[in-house]
N, C-alpha and C positions, 0 to 999 in steps of 0.2 A: 570716256563719255564727254560729250560737249553739250552744254545748254544752248540751244538755238535761239533762245529769247528770254531775257530777263531785264530787270530794272535795278541793277546793283547800285546805280547812282541815286536811287530814291532817297529822299530825306529821312525816311524811317531807318535806313542803314547808316546814316551819316556818322563818320568817324570810326566805323567799325567794319569797314569793308575788308581790311586785312584779316580780321578774325573770321569773317564769313568765308573768304577765299581759302583760308587754311582748312576750315571744315569741309569745304567742297573738295579740296585736294585729298583729304583723308578718306573721303567717300569714293575716290576714284575718278573724279571729274578733272579733266585736263585743260578745259577752257570754256569760255562762254561768250555769247554775243550780247552786249549791253545796248539796249535800244533807247535812244533819246526820243522825247515826245514834243518838245517845243523849244523856243529860243532860250527860255530860262534854264533849262536843264542840259542843253547841249554842252556848255562849258564843263560841267561836272563829268559828263561822259568822256570828254576829251582828256580831262585831268586823270581820270582813272585809267584810261587807255595808255597814257604816258607813264603812269606809275607802275602798271602791271602789263607791260607790252607782250609778255610771253603767255599771258593768260586771258586777257580781255581783247575781244575784237569789237571795235566801236561801230555803232549804227546811228545815223542822224536822220530824223524825219519829223514832220509836223502831223501829229495825231489828230484825227477828226474831232476829238473832244476839245482841242486847243485852238481850233481855227479862229475863234472869235477874239483871241488875245494876241493874234499875230501882229507884227509890225508891218509897216509899208515896205520894208526891205528884207523881209524874212527869207525870200528866195535867194537873194544875194548872199545872206549870211550862211544859208544852207549850202549853197554852191561853194563858197569859200572853204567851209569846213571839209566838205567831201574832197575838194582839191588838195587841201592840206594833208588829209589822211587818205592816201590812194588805196589803201586796203579796206577802208570803211565801206559798209553797205548803206543803203538808204532805207530808213524805216524807224519807227513804224509810221505808216500812213494808211489811209483808207477811207471807208465810208461807215457811218453809224446812224441808224434811225432808232436805236434803242434809247438814247438819251432824251431827256425832256426838251421839247421845242428845238430840235436840231435845225441849224441853218444849212439846209441841203444844197442850196445853190453854191454857197461858199465852200462847203465840203467838196463838191464836185470840181470846182475851180482849182482848189488847192491840190486835190488828188491828181488832176490832169497835169498840173505844173510839175509835180514830183515824178510822175511817170515819164514825162518828157525829159526831166533831168537825169533820171536813171538810164534812159536810152542814150542820152548825149554823153554821159560819163561812163557808160557800160558797167553799171553797178547792179548787183543783186538787190532785190527789193522785198521788204517784209511788209505784208498787208494785213491790216485789221479790218474785220467786217462783222457787224452785228445788225441783224434785221434789214439788211440792204443787199442781199445776194443778187437780185435781179439787176438793180442799177450797177452793181460792181461788175457783173458779167458784161453789161452793155459797154462800160468804160474799157474793159480789157479787150473786148472784141473790136472796139473802135480805134484804140491806140495802136501804133506800130508794135510789132512783137517786142516784148521786154527781154533783156538778157537772161534773167532768171527771176521768178517771183515765188515767194513763200506765203501761204495763207496760215498765219500763226494762230495756234489754238483753234484749228478749224472746227466749226460747229454747224456747217451747212448740211444739206441733204445729199443723198447718193447721186441725185440728178445733177446738182451743182458740182459735186466732185468730178463727175464724168466730163462736164463741160470744161472745168478748169484743167483737167488732165489733158484735154485736147489742145489747150492753149499753152501747155508746158508747165503747169503749176506743180508746186511741191506743197506738202502739208505737214504741219507740226502738231504733235499731240501733247497736251498738258495734263497735269495730274487731276485737274477738275473733272476730267472725263472718267476718272476711276470711281466716281460716285455711282451707286447702284442705279440711279434713274437715267444714267447716260448710256444705256445699252446700245441704242441705235448708233451713236457716234463710234463706239468701240467696234461695232459690226462694220461700219463704213471703213474704218482704218484697217480692219482685217482683210479687206478686199482691194486695198490700194496696191499699186506696183511697189515692190520693196525698195526700189531705188528712188522713190519720191517721198519717203517718210522720214521725218526728223522728230526730235523730242525736245521739249522745253519745260521750264517751270513757270515762266511769267512772274517770278517772285519780285516783290513780296506779296503779290495778289494770287488769285486762282488757287485757293486752298484745296488740298486733297484730303480724302478720308484717311484717318489714322496715320498722319505724317510721322516719319521717324525723327525729323529735325524740325525745330521751331525756333523762331527768332522773335521773342516777345509776342507770341501768339500770331505771328505772321508766317507766310510760306517761306521756308528757307531754301535757297538754291541747291543745297546739298540733297534735297529730296529728289533731285534728278535721278539718283541711283535707283530709288524705288520705282519711279515712274518708268524709267528705261527698262527695268526688269519686267514690269507688268506689260509694257508695250511689246516686249520681245515675245511674251506668251500670246498676246492678242494677234500679232502679225505672224507668229511662227517664224521669226527671224532672229539670228544672233544679235545681241546688243551692239556688237561692233559695227553692224550695218548702219545704224543710225549715226554713229560718229563719222564713218566714211562718207555718208551722204551729206552731213553737215560740212565737213571739210571741203568736199567737192563744190557744194552750193556756194559757200562763202569764199572759195579759193584760198583756203587756209593751208599752210604747209603741213606735210605729214609729220606725225609725232615720231 
């Protein structure tokens, strides 16, 4: 199993990542993608990738929640990191109208810059979207085709899923969608092409019902085992399929 999206660099895990990774390995998880969100946390993602090179695949991006704290040379810093780590992906980036008083113009500008960078460097891209599916589709349709893109913790409609499939999109499922009220999302995933589905924890956030593992009341990345098992039932696919899809999407070496 491979966690397609988490934040192991988060300060809530600080100093205990080795302990968390040991628990992940005991649960059968063989790797994870750790997604940076801003200039402040990119160095920690890089540090962890250097410390655990056989387990962590780094991703660097500017999250829509963090656009207002970006520096004037954020794009140069991001470009330099992606060039330093040729196996790194770009993300997470995207659009978000759920947060209070979003600066939508800035979000769009930053998102476009990152899409252009992903194309230039030929990197897979992890996309965040909340309450902004129409604008996101407009951006994706306007931009040149991306190498690969993943809609992480996808919570859009079946119509949005169909449009994103046409554009080449992939979709990752998080444990949050195991809550009883998320029936519609589970139904959408059950109908997606099997080769477009990945699985993630988004740890330490996106808590799931009745988690097996907890880290000081936070979502533990080792919960991927439970999430993957449940997603296997939903999609009627062997769990190995999700790992194969993740390795292919992120150009990871075979285990």
